[in-house]
N, C-alpha and C positions, 0 to 999 in steps of 0.2 A: 039135372044140375050137377055140376062137377063138385065133388067132396074133396076137401083138402086132405092130403096124405099125412101119415105121421112125420114124414120128412119135412113137409111143408110147415107143420106146426113147430117142428124143432128149429127151422130156419128162422121162422117169425120170432119165436122166443128168444133166440140167440141175438137177433137183430135189436129187439126191444131191450135186451140186457145191455148191450154195446151202447145204445143211445142214452140209456139211463146212467150208465158209468160215466160217459163223457159229460152228460148234463150235470151230474153230481160234482165232477172234477172241475168244470167251469164255475159252478156255484161256490165251490170252496176256494178257487183261485181269486175270486172277486169279493169274497166276504171279508169285511173288516177284520184285521188281525186281532185276536183276543189274547191278553197276557194271561199267562198262567199265574196261580197264586205264589209260586216260588220264583217266577222270573225276576231279574233285577229291574229296578225302576230306572229308566234312562233319563238323564238330564244332559242338556247341552251346555257347553262352556265355550263361548264365542268371543274370542278377543284376538288382537293382533299379537302373534308370537314373533313375527318377522315385520321388517319395514320400519319407517321413520317414526312410528307411534309405539313400537314394541317396548321401548325403553320404559314406558308408562304402563303399558298393558300386561306385559309378563308378570309383574308383581301382583297384579289384581287377579290374574289367572291363578297364581300360586295361593293366594288367600282363599279363593273359592274352593280349590281342591283340598285345602286344610280343612274347612268346614265340612266338605263331604266325607272326608277321612274320618272325622270326629263322629259323624253320624253312624258310619259303618262300624266303628269301633264300639259303638253303644248297641249294636245290633240291627241297625238300619232302620227302615220304616215299615210298618205293616207286615212285619215278618220277612221283609225283602231287602236285599242289599241295594245300594245306589250306585249305578254305573255312569261315570262321567263320559260323554261323547265330546271330545275336544276338537275344535275347528279353528284354524288359523285364519283370521280376517285379513292378514297380510297388509295392513295399513291402507287398505283399498275398499272404498265404499261399496261398489258393485260386488266385490267378493263377499263382503258381509251379508248382502242380499241374497246371494247364491247360497251361503252357509245356512242362513235362517231357513230358507226353503228346503234344503236338504234335511236339516234337523227336524223340521215339523212334518214333512211328507214321507221321508224315507226312514229316518230313525225313529220317528214317532215319540219324541221325547215328552216327558211330563211338564218340563219347564226349561227355559234357556236363561242362564246367567251370563250376561254379556254386554258388550259395546262399551265404549269409553267416550269417544267424541260425539258431539251432537249430530255431526254429519252421518256417521255409522248408524246412529239410533234413528235418524230420520229415514235412512235407507230401508230399515227392516220393520219399522212400526206397521206400514200397510200389510206386510207379509204376515205378521202375527195376527192383525184384525181380519185378514182373509181366511186363515186357517183357524181362527179362534184359539191361538196359542197363548202361552204365558211367558212374557219377558221380565225378568228382574234387572233393572238398569241402575248401576251403583254410582253414577257420577253426578256431581252437582251441575246444574245446567241453566240454561237461559229462560226456562219456563215457556209459556205460550204453547202448551201442549197438555193434554190429559186423555190418555186412551184407556179404555176399559181392559185392555189386554197387557198393560204395562204397569208394574209395581215399581214406583220411583223411589229407591231408597237413598239416592243422593239428594242434595238440597235444592229447593226451588229458590229463586231469587230473594224472596223475603226472609229466607232462613240463612242466608250467606252474604251475597254481594250488597244487598240493600242495607242490613244492619252494619256491614263493614263500612260502607262509605258514610252512613250516618255518623258512626263514631269517629271516622277520620275527619269529617267536617267539624265536628264539635271539639276535637282535640288536636288537630294538626293543621288545618287550613281549608279554605273554601274556594280557592282558585285552582282548578283541577285540569290536568292533562290526561286524556285517555288514550291508551295505546294497546294494541292487541294484534293477533294473528288474523289473518283475513279469510275467516270462513264463518259459518252461522253463529256458533256460540259467542265470540267476541262481538260481532256486529249487533246481535240482538240483545246480549246483555248490556252493552254501551248504550243502546237505545232506551232500555229501561232505566239505566242509571242517569241518563241526561234528563229524562222526565222527573226523576226523584231530585236530582240536584237542583233544577230549576224551581221545583215546588218548595225545597228547603232554603231558597235564596242563595244558593252558590252559583258558581259560574264555570262552565266548561271553556277554557281558553285554547285548547287545542285537541285534536284528534287524529291519530295516525295508525295505519294498519300495515303489517308487513307480511308477505307470503308465507304460507305455513311452510316451516322448515328452512326458510331463508336465514342467512347470516348477514345479509346486508342491512344493518341497522344504523349506519352513520347518519344518513339523512334524517332519520327519525330522531336521533339524539341532537342533532343540530336544531330541528324544529322545537324540541323541548327547551333547549338552552335559550333560543331566541324568545319563546313565549314566557319565560320566568314564571312558571307555576309554583304554587305553595306545596302541592303534593301531586303525585302520579299514581294513577290506577291502572294496573297492568292485567290484561287477560292474554298475554303472550304465552304461547305453548311450546314446550320442548326446548331443543337445543338453541334456538334463537335467543334464548335468554343469556347465553355465555357471551357473545359479542356485545349484546344490549348493555349488560351490567358492566362490562369492562370499559365500554366507551362512555358510559355514564360516569364512572369514576375518573376517567381521564379528563372529562369535561369539567371535573369539580363538583359534580352532583353526588352528595352523600346523604345518608339517613338524617344527618344533622340539618342539612341545608334544604333538601327536598326529599322527604321520606316517600317510599313507594308502598303501596298497598297492592300485593299480588293476590290474585284471585284463582290462580291455577297451581302455583308452584307448592309442592309439598315435601316431605322428608325424602321421598325416593329421588325426586329430581335434584334436590339439594345435595344428596350423596353423589350424584353423578356430575354436578358443577363444583366450582370452588366456592364453597359456602362462605368463605371469608370475605369474598367480594360483595355478598349479599347480607352479611351480618348487620343487624340494626335495623333492616327493614321489616316489613310486617306481612302477614299472611292472614286472609279471612277464609276459614274453613270451619268444619264442625267436629273434626277429630285431629288430636296431635298425639303422636306416640308417647310423648311425655306425660300424658294424663295419668294421674295416680289414683286409681280405684281397682278393687279386686278383679272385675271383669277384664279390664285392660291388662292388668299384670299377667293373668292367666293366658290372654290372647298373644301378648307379645312374647312370653316365655315359649308358648306352643309353637309359634311361627319360627321363632329363632332355633328352636330345637330341631324343627324339620328341615329349615333351609339354610341355617347358619347364623352364627352370632352376630356377624357384621352386617346383615340385611337390615334395611330401614322399612318402616311401615308408614303408610300414608292414609289419608282421608278416604280415597276410593277403595282401598284395600279393606279398611274396616267396614265399609258399607257393603262390599261384596260378600264378606264373611258373614255379616248380619243377614244379608238377603237369603242365604242358604238356610239359615235357622228359622227365618220367618216362614219361608216355604215349608220347611219340615213341620212347623207347628200347624200350618194350614192343612197339610196332608193327614196329619193326626186328627184334626178336627173334622175333616171331610170323610175320613175313613177310605179315601181313594186318592190316587195320584192323578187322576183325570183333570186336565187342565181347567175346564170350565168350573168344576167343583172347587179346585184349589182356589182360583181367582175369587170365588165368592166367599170361601172360608178365610181368606187372608185378611179380608176387610176387618179392622178393628184388633188384629193380632198385636200384642206388645212383646218386647224383648229387652232383657237387661244386656244391652250391647256394650262393647268396649268404650264407646264415647258416651255412654249413658243411656238411659231408657229411651226407646223409640216405639212408636206405634202407628199402624197403617190407618190413614184416614179412611173412613168408610165411604166417603163421597168420591174423592179424586185419586185414591190409591197412592198418594204420596205419604211420606213418613214425617210425623212430627218429630222435630230434632232441636238440639241446643246449638245456638250460634256461637261461635268463638273467634277471637282475633288473637294472634300470637306473634311474637317478635322472634326473628331468625338468630340463632346463636352461631358462633364461628364454627362449631363442630357439626352443624347441619340439622340440629334438633331445633325445636320451637317452645319457647316460653309463653303461656297463656297470660295475656294482659287484660282481657275482658271475655266475660261469657254472659249470655242472656240469663236472666233470673229464672226463666221457665222454659219448658218446651214451646217452640214456635209452631203455630198451625200453618201447614204448607198452603200457600196461595200461587198456583202456576201462572195466573195471570195478574200483573201488577195493577194495583188500584189507580195508578197515575194517568191511565188512558183506558179506553173501553176495550172489551175482548175483540171486537171487530177490528179496531185499530191495529192491535198487535198482530192478529192473523193476517191482515193485509200487509203489514211490514214484512213478515216471514215470506209470505207468497211473492212479494215484489223481489226480495233478495234472490229467491230461487229462480225466478224468471230472468232476472238480469244476469245471473250467473250461468245461463243457458241450461236450465233445469238441472242444476247441481247445487250442492250444499256448501261448495267451496268456491272461493273467487277463482277467476281464470288465471293461468300463469302470467308472470310479468310482461311477457312479450305480446299478450293479448290486451286489447283495450279494457282498462279497469272500470268498473261501474262506479258512478258517483256515490257518495256516502249517502244512504237514505236518511230521511228526516224522521227520527224516531223520538226526539225530545221536544 
């Protein structure tokens, strides 16, 4: 029998070593990346910095970065600095989806603070659920959603639009005209409000929608004038409000004749518009810059010191700022920035926010909040005229219909709009208004 020579043994050993090294390299390449104790904690900031919605989202981005900077000035979290990874959603819903995918799979962020419109949120929620990521969403919204991967720091309908309309019906009138931009938030919100108005014995005498970003509001104003409502409830977003209010005033509709309850406009938008044309009308939100309490005075001073004394602060900015601090508390409690642990630890967290104390509901991850109604001043600030006596428990699904009814409504809009969360362009056939009330 042939005996291996010393050279054969050497060749075999060398080959085995090469195989072992290659195998080890492959295993290391495919091993999940482990963060070192001194690595920064990465968080995503996903807002529109360009495009039609940037006017509202850039300030939210700024408030988020202010809170992150505050944490870093205090030494960071768990002995690590916090590194924001900023992604521009570009006012385009698929871009939001791609940005969320990148933040979760490539940047491996601990959490994402982002989205403004419900359309962008709807685009990314399935991605967060797929990768078990954590999204902190700062905008009031239409409800009809509750994801285990989203912390909703903006208001649910029963914390903003529903109490706002109830107050208006009791104090300003019961014949209501609904007007809004044509995408998921106004359509679904108005469906909820129609059910509420009918339950309370009011009457919706008109309902019109304007394409998102459109300046063609003349036909809507004519319809309002012809209907002769006692009040108008508006979910119109962005620059469409400029011609809308101008044409309302030209038609003789003023706060004294037909007051408007705005569910979207805040101080940031008022600063960009001519607030004098809107003065006297009303806003239903949870936070106003004019609130006089120690936490808000500190927040306003810090924001203006960083970004300029002329900057205005709105509801979503306060919620975004609060989101970062709630996340930080959850990280400290969990002892890790790992998303699953943070989502567990954030339940029940409370925070003395600029808008008052909030805490995260342990069941649905929405925040308990104070509801407020304010009246617009000529200088673009808002005076509080009513506030709820206590924090309001968040209820993402309105009690006026079944959960299945609301889910079917949202699904039908998505289907009618060609699997989109926004109505088709004006040149395309518009879907009929779904029966939500």
